[in-house]
C-alpha positions as CSV (number, residue, x, y, z in Angstrom):
1,X,71.4,133.4,60.1
2,X,67.7,133.2,59.8
3,X,65.4,133.7,62.9
4,X,64.9,130.2,63.8
5,X,68.9,129.4,63.7
6,X,69.2,132.3,66.0
7,X,66.8,131.3,68.4
8,X,67.9,128.1,68.4
9,X,71.5,129.5,69.0
10,X,70.4,131.6,71.7
11,X,68.7,128.4,73.5
12,X,72.2,126.7,73.1
13,X,74.3,129.1,74.7
14,X,72.0,129.7,77.3
15,X,71.8,126.0,78.1
16,X,75.4,125.9,77.8
17,X,76.0,128.8,80.2
18,X,73.5,127.1,83.0
19,X,75.7,123.6,82.6
20,X,78.8,125.5,83.2
21,X,77.6,127.4,86.0
22,X,76.3,123.7,87.2
23,X,79.6,121.8,86.7
24,X,81.7,124.8,88.4
25,X,79.7,124.5,91.6
26,X,79.7,120.4,91.4
27,X,83.7,120.9,91.2
28,X,84.3,123.6,93.9
29,X,83.2,120.7,96.5
30,X,79.4,120.8,95.8
31,X,77.1,117.7,96.0
32,X,78.6,114.9,93.6
33,X,82.1,116.7,93.3
34,X,84.8,114.5,92.8
35,X,87.2,114.1,95.8
36,X,89.7,116.9,96.5
37,X,93.0,114.8,96.8
38,X,94.9,117.9,98.7
39,X,92.3,118.0,101.5
40,X,92.8,115.9,104.8
41,X,89.8,115.4,106.6
42,X,89.0,114.1,110.1
43,X,87.6,110.5,110.3
44,X,83.9,111.8,111.0
45,X,83.7,113.9,108.1
46,X,86.2,111.5,105.8
47,X,84.0,108.3,105.8
48,X,80.2,108.6,105.2
49,X,78.1,105.1,105.6
50,X,75.8,105.2,102.2
51,X,72.4,104.5,103.0
52,X,71.7,103.6,99.3
53,X,73.8,100.2,99.5
54,X,72.0,99.5,102.6
55,X,74.7,101.0,105.2
56,X,76.8,97.9,103.8
57,X,79.5,100.7,102.1
58,X,81.5,103.3,103.2
59,X,82.4,106.4,100.8
60,X,86.0,107.7,101.7
61,X,85.5,111.5,100.6
62,X,89.3,112.0,100.4
63,X,89.7,109.7,97.5
64,X,86.2,109.0,96.1
65,X,86.3,105.1,96.4
66,X,83.8,102.9,97.9
67,X,84.8,100.2,100.7
68,X,82.9,97.7,102.2
69,X,81.8,98.5,105.8
70,X,82.7,94.9,107.1
71,X,85.5,93.0,104.9
72,X,84.7,89.2,104.4
73,X,86.5,87.3,107.1
74,X,87.2,84.4,105.1
75,X,90.6,83.4,104.0
76,X,91.6,83.1,100.4
77,X,94.6,82.9,97.7
78,X,94.7,85.7,95.6
79,X,93.0,84.6,92.6
80,X,89.9,83.6,94.6
81,X,90.1,86.9,96.6
82,X,89.7,88.9,93.0
83,X,87.2,86.2,92.1
84,X,85.2,86.4,95.1
85,X,85.2,90.5,94.8
86,X,84.1,90.5,91.2
87,X,80.9,88.7,92.2
88,X,80.0,90.0,95.2
89,X,77.1,92.3,95.8
90,X,77.3,94.8,98.6
91,X,74.0,96.8,99.6
92,X,72.2,95.2,96.4
93,X,75.2,96.8,94.1
94,X,77.5,94.8,92.1
95,X,81.0,96.2,90.5
96,X,83.6,95.5,93.3
97,X,87.1,94.5,92.7
98,X,90.1,94.0,95.1
99,X,91.9,97.5,95.4
100,X,95.3,98.4,94.3
101,X,97.9,98.7,97.1
102,X,98.0,102.6,96.5
103,X,94.5,102.6,97.5
104,X,94.7,100.2,100.5
105,X,97.7,102.6,101.4
106,X,95.4,105.6,101.5
107,X,93.3,104.4,104.4
108,X,96.4,104.3,106.4
109,X,96.9,107.0,109.3
110,X,100.5,106.6,110.5
111,X,99.6,108.5,113.9
112,X,96.3,106.1,114.5
113,X,96.7,104.0,117.6
114,X,97.2,100.2,117.5
115,X,95.9,97.8,116.4
116,X,94.6,99.6,113.2
117,X,96.2,102.0,111.1
118,X,93.2,103.3,110.1
119,X,91.9,106.8,111.1
120,X,90.4,106.7,114.8
121,X,86.4,107.0,114.6
122,X,86.3,105.2,111.0
123,X,83.1,103.2,110.6
124,X,84.5,100.0,109.4
125,X,83.6,96.7,111.2
126,X,85.6,93.6,111.4
127,X,88.6,95.1,109.6
128,X,91.4,92.3,109.3
129,X,94.9,92.7,109.9
130,X,96.0,91.6,106.5
131,X,94.3,92.0,102.7
132,X,95.2,91.3,99.4
133,X,95.7,93.8,96.8
134,X,95.1,93.7,93.2
135,X,98.9,94.7,92.6
136,X,101.7,92.1,91.6
137,X,105.0,92.6,92.1
138,X,106.9,93.6,89.0
139,X,109.2,90.7,87.9
140,X,107.4,88.4,90.3
141,X,104.0,87.9,89.0
142,X,103.5,84.8,91.3
143,X,103.3,87.4,94.2
144,X,101.1,90.0,95.3
145,X,101.2,92.9,97.7
146,X,99.2,92.9,100.7
147,X,98.2,95.5,103.3
148,X,98.9,94.7,106.9
149,X,96.6,97.2,108.9
150,X,97.9,96.2,112.1
151,X,101.3,98.5,111.7
152,X,100.3,100.3,108.1
153,X,102.7,98.4,106.1
154,X,102.6,96.3,103.1
155,X,104.3,93.2,102.3
156,X,104.9,90.8,99.3
157,X,103.2,87.1,99.6
158,X,103.0,84.4,97.1
159,X,99.4,84.6,95.7
160,X,98.9,80.7,96.8
161,X,98.8,82.3,100.6
162,X,95.7,82.7,102.0
163,X,94.4,86.0,103.2
164,X,91.4,88.4,103.3
165,X,89.9,90.4,100.8
166,X,88.8,93.8,101.5
167,X,86.7,95.0,98.2
168,X,86.1,98.8,96.6
169,X,84.3,100.3,93.9
170,X,85.5,103.2,91.9
171,X,88.8,104.2,91.4
172,X,91.7,103.3,88.6
173,X,92.0,99.4,89.2
174,X,94.8,97.0,89.1
175,X,97.4,95.6,86.4
176,X,95.3,92.4,86.4
177,X,98.4,90.0,86.2
């Protein structure tokens, strides 16, 4: 190996070592790190209102999902709710969608006092009692799951029923049927 090749190889190794150290810090819970699914955070530490979205979006640090701070109060059939999220700009940002039922369930705190089953001290405003999920029923694609935040349960509804949309960014998405 000539001297120039050794010099480039050494620079590459130093850069790789530095990158590994930075990535290790991030994965250990540093800035920009992914959520740690095994942690349970109190609402005052779990949710962060995002200034970069003009305060109109909330980061859930347990799941890494970004939610609208104030869900839409309009009522929609399922397809229109989905379309509404796709076309929405919250805090000047696009990229919204209906959440999967599992993502809505991640907001439920079974110990929360009525009327909402979301952790007390949450920063959300105007949370509807029933919202659409993007998840359709297996074997019944004309129906989709909805989440009832008045008791923390889910229900199956015909996609023609009118209910609310609470849009989210990030995560895995939905089955699209």
